[in-house]
All heavy atoms as an XYZ file, in Angstrom:
837
protein
N     165.819    154.882    213.746
C     164.705    155.701    214.123
C     163.366    155.037    213.824
O     162.398    155.227    214.672
C     164.728    157.045    213.461
C     165.867    157.942    214.050
S     165.834    159.577    213.267
C     164.612    160.316    214.229
N     163.321    154.297    212.753
C     162.028    153.635    212.502
C     161.575    152.582    213.493
O     160.521    152.507    213.948
C     162.147    152.857    211.097
C     160.803    152.347    210.674
O     159.811    153.187    210.634
O     160.729    151.158    210.253
N     162.663    151.922    214.101
C     162.358    151.099    215.218
C     161.870    151.736    216.423
O     160.979    151.211    217.160
C     163.722    150.280    215.617
C     164.062    149.231    214.648
O     163.270    148.880    213.740
O     165.205    148.847    214.721
N     162.259    152.994    216.660
C     161.730    153.776    217.793
C     160.315    154.119    217.599
O     159.492    154.076    218.535
N     159.942    154.518    216.291
C     158.525    154.722    216.044
C     157.633    153.492    216.221
O     156.575    153.551    216.800
C     158.282    155.194    214.604
C     158.666    156.653    214.445
C     159.791    157.152    213.741
C     158.023    157.791    214.922
N     159.811    158.491    213.877
C     158.710    158.989    214.533
C     156.846    157.927    215.730
C     158.331    160.246    214.905
C     156.447    159.183    216.053
C     157.173    160.323    215.620
N     158.156    152.326    215.789
C     157.559    151.032    215.964
C     157.261    150.771    217.446
O     156.134    150.390    217.797
C     158.273    149.875    215.281
C     157.620    148.575    215.433
C     156.558    148.253    214.651
C     158.022    147.625    216.320
C     155.884    147.030    214.635
C     157.382    146.421    216.415
C     156.313    146.088    215.565
N     158.304    150.976    218.318
C     158.162    150.703    219.748
C     157.069    151.688    220.318
O     156.314    151.317    221.194
C     159.487    151.007    220.349
C     160.500    150.016    220.077
O     160.230    148.845    219.556
O     161.711    150.266    220.320
N     157.076    152.915    219.819
C     155.975    153.945    220.291
C     154.642    153.446    219.916
O     153.701    153.457    220.688
C     156.217    155.264    219.713
C     157.443    155.956    220.374
C     157.624    157.352    219.636
C     158.901    158.043    220.012
N     159.060    159.307    219.482
N     154.517    152.884    218.703
C     153.196    152.290    218.235
C     152.775    151.108    219.093
O     151.703    151.024    219.572
C     153.245    151.949    216.808
C     153.214    153.081    215.905
C     153.283    152.616    214.416
O     154.230    151.994    214.019
N     152.286    152.932    213.666
N     153.732    150.242    219.331
C     153.405    149.060    220.159
C     153.071    149.325    221.592
O     152.325    148.662    222.262
C     154.608    148.081    220.139
C     154.878    147.534    218.704
S     153.568    146.663    217.911
C     153.107    147.834    216.668
N     153.569    150.472    222.091
C     153.269    150.853    223.486
C     151.830    151.248    223.696
O     151.316    151.258    224.799
C     154.218    151.983    223.898
N     151.078    151.462    222.595
C     149.675    151.818    222.691
C     148.776    150.722    222.512
O     147.518    150.827    222.522
C     149.384    152.915    221.552
O     149.395    152.275    220.364
C     150.179    154.122    221.677
N     149.249    149.467    222.455
C     148.446    148.362    222.163
C     147.309    148.157    223.119
O     146.226    147.623    222.762
C     149.253    147.006    222.175
C     149.616    146.559    223.455
N     150.727    147.053    224.245
C     149.051    145.609    224.320
C     150.713    146.514    225.401
N     149.746    145.556    225.472
N     147.377    148.543    224.370
C     146.367    148.329    225.336
C     145.348    149.501    225.542
O     144.560    149.399    226.516
C     147.019    147.862    226.669
O     147.814    148.958    227.118
N     145.493    150.476    224.787
C     144.613    151.685    225.059
C     143.211    151.452    224.684
O     142.300    152.221    225.086
C     145.181    152.949    224.325
C     146.320    153.524    225.083
C     147.683    153.115    224.877
C     146.106    154.617    226.001
C     148.671    153.705    225.532
C     147.078    155.153    226.688
C     148.389    154.738    226.485
N     142.919    150.575    223.745
C     141.486    150.275    223.307
C     141.136    148.874    223.688
O     141.982    148.118    224.172
N     139.903    148.603    223.585
C     139.476    147.120    223.788
C     140.079    146.179    222.765
O     140.246    144.964    223.098
C     137.964    147.023    223.790
C     137.321    147.773    225.039
C     135.883    147.624    225.088
N     135.578    146.182    225.329
C     134.411    145.605    224.977
N     133.456    146.343    224.482
N     134.213    144.382    225.197
N     140.340    146.667    221.562
C     140.995    145.859    220.546
C     142.364    146.537    220.243
O     142.550    147.708    220.104
C     140.178    146.000    219.178
C     138.747    145.383    219.425
C     140.914    145.253    218.089
C     137.818    145.696    218.354
N     143.424    145.686    220.315
C     144.763    146.226    220.149
C     144.975    147.042    218.962
O     144.474    146.678    217.863
C     145.693    144.987    220.194
C     144.885    143.988    220.925
C     143.496    144.272    220.579
N     145.677    148.235    219.061
C     145.954    149.047    217.957
C     144.801    149.665    217.273
O     144.727    150.030    216.137
C     146.851    148.374    216.888
C     147.868    147.554    217.499
C     147.929    146.195    217.454
C     148.919    148.236    218.196
C     149.001    145.437    218.081
C     150.040    147.500    218.843
C     149.936    146.100    218.751
N     143.688    149.831    218.042
C     142.361    150.375    217.563
C     142.002    151.472    218.533
O     141.094    151.395    219.269
C     141.417    149.295    217.466
C     140.036    149.642    216.818
O     139.996    150.197    215.744
N     138.943    149.550    217.628
N     142.803    152.508    218.482
C     142.562    153.641    219.466
C     143.103    154.965    218.923
O     143.904    154.953    218.063
C     143.364    153.251    220.832
O     144.724    153.295    220.605
N     142.581    156.012    219.462
C     143.144    157.323    219.185
C     144.618    157.474    219.495
O     145.342    158.139    218.688
C     142.258    158.427    219.879
C     140.737    158.256    219.495
C     142.747    159.789    219.589
C     140.443    158.346    218.054
N     145.008    156.845    220.514
C     146.372    156.954    221.012
C     147.346    156.322    219.932
O     148.357    156.976    219.587
C     146.621    156.217    222.369
C     145.977    157.002    223.487
C     144.519    156.612    223.637
O     143.955    155.790    222.849
O     143.848    157.224    224.566
N     146.927    155.210    219.452
C     147.766    154.552    218.326
C     147.739    155.424    217.152
O     148.792    155.596    216.546
C     147.159    153.187    217.893
C     147.907    152.425    216.882
C     149.045    151.771    217.202
C     147.523    152.637    215.593
C     149.735    151.194    216.067
C     148.214    151.993    214.516
C     149.384    151.243    214.849
N     146.637    155.963    216.761
C     146.555    156.828    215.572
C     147.350    158.159    215.697
O     147.943    158.616    214.683
C     145.156    157.257    215.286
C     144.268    155.992    215.020
O     144.741    155.000    214.570
O     142.941    156.155    215.171
N     147.459    158.671    216.944
C     148.231    159.936    217.132
C     149.770    159.557    216.815
O     150.359    160.333    216.127
C     148.068    160.435    218.622
O     146.624    160.731    218.681
C     148.850    161.665    218.748
N     150.248    158.451    217.373
C     151.631    158.193    217.157
C     151.853    157.803    215.697
O     152.853    158.188    215.096
C     151.985    156.965    218.027
C     151.914    157.245    219.476
C     153.397    156.367    217.720
C     152.940    158.319    219.900
N     150.921    157.058    215.125
C     151.116    156.713    213.666
C     151.087    157.919    212.775
O     151.899    157.945    211.825
C     149.968    155.630    213.282
O     149.984    154.580    214.228
C     150.114    155.180    211.883
N     150.209    158.833    213.080
C     150.262    160.116    212.222
C     151.606    160.844    212.309
O     152.203    161.181    211.296
C     149.122    161.006    212.752
C     149.035    162.384    211.927
C     148.039    163.308    212.550
N     146.747    162.786    212.632
C     145.852    162.819    211.616
N     146.157    163.262    210.472
N     144.639    162.254    211.820
N     152.150    160.887    213.514
C     153.464    161.444    213.712
C     154.547    160.777    213.063
O     155.381    161.349    212.369
C     153.713    161.584    215.186
N     154.538    159.412    212.941
C     155.399    158.526    212.343
C     155.423    158.877    210.774
O     156.477    159.084    210.161
C     155.124    157.102    212.603
C     155.987    156.111    211.637
C     155.465    154.712    211.862
C     156.042    153.746    210.916
N     155.515    152.334    211.161
N     154.229    158.995    210.235
C     154.180    159.223    208.818
C     154.520    160.661    208.313
O     155.018    160.857    207.317
C     152.853    158.701    208.230
C     152.986    157.206    208.167
C     152.392    156.385    209.145
C     153.584    156.504    207.069
C     152.493    154.978    209.058
C     153.666    155.103    207.020
C     153.108    154.371    208.010
O     153.209    153.024    208.009
N     154.264    161.593    209.327
C     154.649    162.987    209.069
C     156.202    162.994    209.016
O     156.858    163.670    208.202
C     154.174    163.907    210.106
C     152.606    164.092    209.951
C     152.056    164.955    211.148
O     152.726    165.131    212.194
O     150.868    165.277    211.037
N     156.859    162.203    209.955
C     158.262    162.137    209.916
C     158.787    161.499    208.637
O     159.667    162.008    208.013
C     158.720    161.367    211.139
C     160.213    160.903    211.138
C     161.329    161.674    211.308
C     160.646    159.496    210.905
N     162.430    160.920    211.274
C     162.131    159.630    210.967
C     160.047    158.311    210.629
C     162.940    158.514    210.776
C     160.860    157.212    210.430
C     162.279    157.305    210.512
N     158.124    160.450    208.220
C     158.624    159.760    206.894
C     158.436    160.701    205.745
O     159.349    160.625    204.906
C     157.831    158.461    206.681
C     158.203    157.293    207.599
C     157.221    156.069    207.481
C     159.647    156.800    207.165
N     157.425    161.501    205.711
C     157.212    162.461    204.659
C     158.307    163.526    204.605
O     158.808    163.794    203.515
C     155.878    163.089    204.766
C     155.575    164.059    203.653
C     154.152    164.665    203.640
O     153.600    164.678    204.751
O     153.703    165.035    202.594
N     158.840    163.902    205.693
C     159.938    164.835    205.728
C     161.260    164.255    205.295
O     161.992    164.899    204.666
C     160.180    165.390    207.162
C     158.975    166.249    207.697
C     159.168    166.598    209.179
O     160.080    166.174    209.826
N     158.333    167.435    209.637
N     161.369    162.857    205.525
C     162.588    162.276    204.989
C     162.678    162.214    203.512
O     163.821    162.451    202.971
C     162.716    160.827    205.519
C     162.955    160.756    207.098
C     162.902    159.166    207.433
C     164.259    161.320    207.473
N     161.639    161.930    202.853
C     161.612    161.807    201.434
C     160.144    161.941    200.969
O     159.398    160.986    200.792
C     162.121    160.385    200.970
C     162.362    160.218    199.553
O     161.712    160.862    198.671
N     163.237    159.345    199.112
N     159.723    163.111    200.659
C     158.363    163.586    200.164
C     158.038    162.793    198.941
O     156.784    162.409    198.868
C     158.453    165.010    199.961
C     159.648    165.550    200.775
C     160.643    164.386    200.797
N     158.845    162.599    198.009
C     158.453    161.940    196.744
C     158.150    160.443    197.007
O     157.186    159.902    196.559
C     159.561    162.023    195.683
C     159.113    161.463    194.371
C     160.100    161.795    193.276
N     159.591    161.305    192.086
C     160.215    161.056    190.990
N     161.547    161.306    190.994
N     159.637    160.528    189.950
N     158.955    159.847    197.717
C     158.727    158.418    198.020
C     157.379    158.272    198.861
O     156.647    157.389    198.629
C     159.887    157.801    198.787
O     159.577    156.540    199.296
N     157.275    159.108    199.846
C     156.085    159.101    200.661
C     154.862    159.326    199.795
O     153.844    158.649    200.091
C     156.139    160.311    201.705
C     154.979    160.388    202.625
C     154.893    159.541    203.740
C     154.009    161.182    202.394
C     153.782    159.735    204.588
C     152.834    161.268    203.196
C     152.758    160.539    204.331
N     154.845    160.183    198.880
C     153.797    160.392    198.043
C     153.370    159.099    197.242
O     152.206    158.638    197.276
C     154.018    161.583    197.039
C     152.733    161.904    196.223
O     151.670    162.162    196.752
N     152.962    161.896    194.949
N     154.336    158.467    196.638
C     154.051    157.339    195.788
C     153.664    156.036    196.655
O     152.790    155.242    196.445
C     155.237    156.902    194.967
C     155.389    157.791    193.825
C     156.476    158.647    193.611
C     154.361    157.874    192.834
C     156.640    159.444    192.547
C     154.502    158.620    191.693
C     155.625    159.429    191.606
N     154.358    155.906    197.820
C     154.257    154.657    198.611
C     153.141    154.743    199.697
O     152.604    153.759    200.098
C     155.585    154.380    199.323
C     156.700    154.076    198.376
C     157.965    153.907    199.021
N     157.921    152.541    199.429
C     158.810    152.105    200.396
N     159.592    152.905    201.082
N     158.808    150.774    200.754
N     152.744    155.953    199.932
C     151.789    156.143    201.060
C     150.594    156.900    200.619
O     149.410    156.380    200.797
C     152.433    156.802    202.308
C     151.583    156.697    203.593
C     150.961    157.710    204.209
C     151.258    155.506    204.258
N     150.270    157.215    205.284
C     150.412    155.872    205.326
C     151.470    154.062    204.079
C     149.798    154.940    206.182
C     150.900    153.271    204.977
C     150.061    153.640    206.083
N     150.677    158.078    200.223
C     149.500    159.016    199.910
C     148.753    158.345    198.830
O     147.396    158.173    198.845
C     149.975    160.383    199.493
C     150.174    161.288    200.729
C     150.458    162.685    200.114
C     150.487    163.597    201.409
N     150.744    165.052    201.011
N     149.348    158.025    197.724
C     148.528    157.496    196.563
C     147.907    156.174    196.878
O     146.754    155.997    196.624
C     149.473    157.431    195.303
C     149.860    158.850    194.807
C     148.809    156.598    194.180
C     150.842    158.841    193.746
N     148.650    155.309    197.577
C     148.050    154.069    197.979
C     146.895    154.249    198.896
O     145.791    153.616    198.736
C     149.146    153.334    198.833
C     148.650    151.957    199.370
C     149.794    151.238    200.031
N     149.289    150.030    200.589
C     149.776    149.516    201.719
N     150.805    150.082    202.339
N     149.264    148.311    202.209
N     146.892    155.212    199.824
C     145.756    155.444    200.689
C     144.543    156.064    199.858
O     143.433    155.748    200.111
C     146.123    156.369    201.832
C     146.810    155.586    202.904
O     146.269    154.610    203.485
N     147.965    156.041    203.243
N     144.826    156.898    198.961
C     143.812    157.519    198.038
C     143.105    156.429    197.336
O     141.909    156.440    197.259
C     144.358    158.585    197.131
C     144.809    159.775    197.800
C     145.634    160.685    196.843
O     146.089    160.301    195.838
N     145.949    161.933    197.370
N     143.850    155.481    196.830
C     143.195    154.342    196.120
C     142.242    153.484    197.033
O     141.170    153.173    196.656
C     144.247    153.385    195.401
C     144.906    154.243    194.329
C     143.711    152.170    194.921
C     146.214    153.547    193.744
N     142.776    153.281    198.237
C     142.081    152.458    199.204
C     140.723    153.153    199.569
O     139.631    152.600    199.600
C     142.910    152.184    200.434
C     144.003    151.195    200.156
S     145.153    151.162    201.586
C     144.126    150.541    202.914
N     140.806    154.416    199.889
C     139.708    155.258    200.196
C     138.639    155.318    199.038
O     137.409    155.211    199.306
C     140.156    156.627    200.673
C     140.844    156.487    202.031
C     138.901    157.553    200.842
C     141.626    157.792    202.471
N     139.171    155.545    197.853
C     138.172    155.613    196.699
C     137.477    154.281    196.528
O     136.290    154.230    196.178
C     139.009    155.925    195.461
C     138.116    156.306    194.294
C     137.202    157.473    194.568
O     137.575    158.374    195.305
O     136.124    157.556    193.948
N     138.162    153.160    196.887
C     137.535    151.839    196.748
C     136.415    151.701    197.760
O     135.347    151.205    197.457
C     138.512    150.736    196.840
C     139.392    150.642    195.702
C     140.416    149.513    195.866
N     141.164    149.295    194.679
C     142.399    148.613    194.611
N     142.857    148.158    195.779
N     143.007    148.544    193.483
N     136.589    152.250    198.867
C     135.558    152.305    199.985
C     134.336    153.078    199.548
O     133.255    152.773    199.628
C     136.118    152.644    201.313
C     134.965    152.909    202.347
C     137.129    151.643    201.820
N     134.653    154.352    199.082
C     133.624    155.208    198.501
C     132.829    154.501    197.487
O     131.540    154.621    197.482
C     134.267    156.529    198.030
C     134.716    157.442    199.203
C     135.178    158.719    198.530
N     135.759    159.604    199.550
C     136.958    160.214    199.457
N     137.736    160.154    198.391
N     137.321    161.011    200.482
N     133.514    153.881    196.507
C     132.804    153.240    195.405
C     131.882    152.132    195.947
O     130.749    151.943    195.438
C     133.700    152.684    194.375
C     134.430    153.754    193.657
O     134.074    154.915    193.537
N     135.570    153.457    192.998
N     132.375    151.467    196.937
C     131.506    150.340    197.559
C     130.417    150.874    198.183
O     129.252    150.357    198.120
C     132.397    149.468    198.486
O     133.488    148.897    197.750
C     131.658    148.423    199.137
N     130.605    151.973    198.939
C     129.430    152.634    199.676
C     128.396    153.115    198.635
O     127.228    152.931    198.823
C     129.946    153.776    200.522
C     128.855    154.619    201.030
C     130.754    153.262    201.771
N     128.861    153.721    197.681
C     127.933    154.234    196.590
C     127.158    153.187    195.881
O     126.046    153.410    195.458
C     128.723    155.188    195.614
C     129.192    156.473    196.219
O     128.696    156.927    197.265
N     130.316    157.027    195.663
N     127.711    152.092    195.654
C     127.019    150.981    195.095
C     126.286    150.054    195.982
O     125.620    149.120    195.546
C     127.989    150.124    194.270
O     128.888    149.434    195.128
N     126.305    150.418    197.282
C     125.573    149.514    198.258
C     124.762    150.353    199.203
O     124.759    150.170    200.409
C     126.660    148.769    199.072
O     127.501    148.037    198.249
N     124.012    151.376    198.602
C     123.226    152.296    199.447
C     122.290    151.576    200.408
O     121.663    150.590    200.043
C     122.364    153.156    198.422
C     123.228    154.179    197.656
C     123.882    155.220    198.516
O     123.354    155.685    199.476
N     125.185    155.404    198.274
N     122.310    152.018    201.646
C     121.532    151.483    202.690
C     122.044    150.192    203.355
O     121.351    149.677    204.182
N     123.193    149.731    202.885
C     123.669    148.497    203.492
C     124.806    148.764    204.414
O     125.576    149.829    204.218
C     124.190    147.628    202.279
C     123.051    147.057    201.539
C     123.621    146.136    200.508
C     122.510    145.642    199.571
N     122.951    144.841    198.509
N     125.051    147.930    205.322
C     126.259    148.064    206.275
C     127.461    147.507    205.508
O     127.358    146.394    204.831
C     126.040    147.386    207.481
C     125.058    148.062    208.423
C     124.922    147.356    209.782
C     123.801    148.051    210.632
N     123.698    147.441    211.953
N     128.557    148.129    205.668
C     129.831    147.586    204.994
C     130.928    147.542    206.049
O     131.087    148.473    206.821
C     130.273    148.549    203.884
C     129.142    148.640    202.835
C     131.604    148.094    203.266
C     129.334    149.699    201.810
N     131.628    146.435    206.109
C     132.735    146.295    206.979
C     133.985    146.456    206.164
O     134.212    145.724    205.236
C     132.744    144.977    207.728
C     133.938    144.588    208.533
C     134.105    145.569    209.658
C     133.904    143.159    209.057
N     134.800    147.421    206.510
C     136.059    147.692    205.785
C     137.163    147.432    206.702
O     137.281    148.068    207.737
C     136.048    149.135    205.233
O     137.267    149.387    204.578
N     137.997    146.473    206.395
C     139.108    146.158    207.330
C     140.473    146.642    206.657
O     140.776    146.335    205.426
C     139.152    144.664    207.524
C     137.844    144.159    208.189
C     140.373    144.304    208.452
C     137.606    142.768    208.296
N     141.195    147.398    207.366
C     142.435    147.933    206.865
C     143.515    147.708    207.914
O     143.197    147.399    209.080
C     142.309    149.491    206.492
C     141.885    150.182    207.746
C     141.335    149.671    205.347
C     142.000    151.759    207.613
N     144.708    147.918    207.566
C     145.764    147.763    208.466
C     145.751    148.960    209.416
O     145.339    150.155    209.046
N     146.144    148.841    210.624
C     146.084    149.863    211.645
C     146.836    151.157    211.312
O     146.433    152.199    211.690
C     146.600    149.334    213.033
N     147.868    151.137    210.575
C     148.578    152.316    210.078
C     147.750    153.083    209.199
O     148.083    154.347    209.085
C     149.892    151.917    209.384
C     151.043    151.730    210.351
O     150.836    151.505    211.521
O     152.279    151.695    209.894
N     146.704    152.716    208.695
C     145.862    153.474    207.825
C     144.638    154.207    208.513
O     144.039    154.972    207.916
C     145.297    152.596    206.637
C     146.392    151.948    205.778
N     146.990    152.534    204.731
C     146.877    150.663    205.939
C     147.847    151.700    204.247
N     147.822    150.608    204.915
N     144.410    153.767    209.724
C     143.209    154.274    210.505
C     143.132    155.835    210.411
O     142.046    156.370    210.083
C     143.251    153.814    211.919
C     142.942    152.383    212.090
O     142.518    151.704    211.175
N     143.267    151.857    213.231
N     144.164    156.510    210.739
C     144.023    157.942    210.902
C     143.707    158.646    209.575
O     142.982    159.609    209.555
C     145.327    158.584    211.532
C     146.483    158.721    210.578
C     146.694    159.918    209.913
C     147.403    157.653    210.399
C     147.710    160.114    208.992
C     148.460    157.835    209.530
C     148.685    158.976    208.915
O     149.756    159.190    208.035
N     144.204    158.072    208.487
C     143.867    158.628    207.079
C     142.429    158.484    206.806
O     141.751    159.272    206.306
C     144.823    158.045    206.061
C     146.192    158.609    206.428
C     144.385    158.446    204.711
C     147.317    157.964    205.544
N     141.948    157.189    207.035
C     140.456    156.877    206.829
C     139.621    157.786    207.565
O     138.593    158.312    207.157
C     140.208    155.435    207.052
C     140.405    154.555    205.870
C     141.653    154.245    205.366
C     139.373    154.029    205.165
C     141.876    153.534    204.247
C     139.519    153.257    204.104
C     140.768    152.994    203.556
N     140.012    157.970    208.811
C     139.139    158.848    209.719
C     139.156    160.285    209.081
O     138.149    160.966    208.931
C     139.721    158.953    211.159
C     139.492    157.619    211.821
C     139.114    160.116    211.937
C     140.328    157.467    213.089
N     140.315    160.849    208.675
C     140.404    162.158    208.107
C     139.551    162.250    206.778
O     138.841    163.189    206.562
C     141.846    162.514    207.672
C     142.687    162.737    208.935
O     142.214    162.760    210.017
O     144.001    162.878    208.769
N     139.610    161.299    205.919
C     138.978    161.331    204.638
C     137.488    160.872    204.691
O     136.725    161.437    203.825
C     139.735    160.386    203.681
C     141.081    160.890    203.353
C     141.161    162.138    202.593
O     140.283    162.353    201.770
O     142.114    162.984    202.906
N     137.113    160.080    205.554
C     135.738    159.616    205.558
C     134.777    160.494    206.494
O     133.639    160.726    206.172
C     135.635    158.117    206.029
C     136.381    157.201    205.110
C     134.193    157.571    206.157
C     135.939    157.098    203.629
N     135.303    160.995    207.540
C     134.555    161.827    208.407
C     134.089    163.036    207.642
O     134.821    163.686    206.816
C     135.415    162.322    209.570
O     135.801    161.118    210.351
C     134.601    163.158    210.644
N     132.773    163.440    207.894
C     132.256    164.598    207.186
C     131.570    164.257    205.895
O     131.024    165.137    205.309
N     131.645    163.015    205.501
C     130.972    162.607    204.281
C     129.657    161.875    204.736
O     129.335    161.663    205.791
C     131.818    161.632    203.474
C     133.061    162.345    202.958
C     133.860    161.528    202.016
O     133.459    160.402    201.600
N     135.066    161.861    201.800
N     128.889    161.491    203.715
C     127.603    160.833    204.041
C     127.859    159.307    204.332
O     127.231    158.473    203.611
C     126.705    160.968    202.803
C     125.221    160.644    203.133
O     124.905    160.636    204.418
O     124.456    160.318    202.306
N     128.796    159.113    205.137
C     129.145    157.699    205.565
C     129.232    157.667    207.083
O     129.902    158.550    207.617
C     130.551    157.289    204.933
C     130.492    157.316    203.400
C     130.925    155.918    205.407
C     131.819    157.084    202.772
N     128.564    156.737    207.716
C     128.640    156.649    209.127
C     129.843    155.719    209.479
O     129.884    154.520    209.144
C     127.355    155.958    209.688
C     127.367    155.859    211.181
C     126.122    155.194    211.789
O     125.222    154.966    211.014
O     126.154    154.958    212.962
N     130.904    156.320    210.088
C     132.078    155.652    210.386
C     132.018    155.227    211.865
O     131.896    156.178    212.700
C     133.298    156.478    210.117
C     134.676    155.919    210.443
C     134.973    154.684    209.516
C     135.672    157.019    210.236
N     132.139    154.008    212.134
C     132.107    153.580    213.575
C     133.644    153.259    213.884
O     134.102    152.123    213.504
C     131.225    152.356    213.793
C     129.883    152.749    213.587
C     128.822    151.672    213.979
C     127.450    152.253    213.799
N     126.422    151.486    214.516
N     134.192    154.108    214.646
C     135.596    153.895    215.045
C     135.861    154.691    216.324
O     135.413    155.838    216.388
C     136.497    154.308    213.901
C     137.971    154.148    214.210
C     138.617    152.963    214.099
C     138.783    155.199    214.834
C     139.938    152.805    214.478
C     140.106    154.997    215.137
C     140.716    153.824    214.971
O     141.951    153.569    215.364
N     136.639    154.159    217.215
C     137.245    152.836    217.219
C     136.180    151.762    217.513
O     135.095    152.119    218.112
C     138.230    152.923    218.340
C     137.770    154.003    219.249
C     136.948    154.990    218.286
N     136.562    150.654    217.057
C     135.565    149.493    217.260
C     135.497    149.182    218.784
O     136.423    149.410    219.499
C     136.101    148.247    216.580
C     136.122    148.358    215.000
C     136.742    147.037    214.427
C     134.687    148.594    214.438
N     134.420    148.619    219.156
C     134.132    148.297    220.517
C     134.019    146.807    220.731
O     133.577    146.081    219.958
C     132.911    149.044    221.095
C     133.137    150.555    220.929
C     132.081    151.325    221.635
N     131.892    152.689    221.203
C     132.892    153.595    221.086
N     134.150    153.295    221.343
N     132.617    154.796    220.728
């Protein structure tokens, strides 16, 4: 089944100007990780949720220590939807998808 999710993700490669940088990719990816969480919630928490929380906290710390500066944060495409959820609504201007 994991291969099927991968195929669905790959099918969205051309939806944005930059491959895998689109709302369509994020929608499929979110569904994939919701499925993984159902399979094994404990593993999902350790391997995915906590990892993302650490990554997001590092971005917040960098933003807080670099007031008024532009910051480029590069993450793997599977993390996009979580960063959008966590960063949107904060005092951070998020430019996504890239153009």
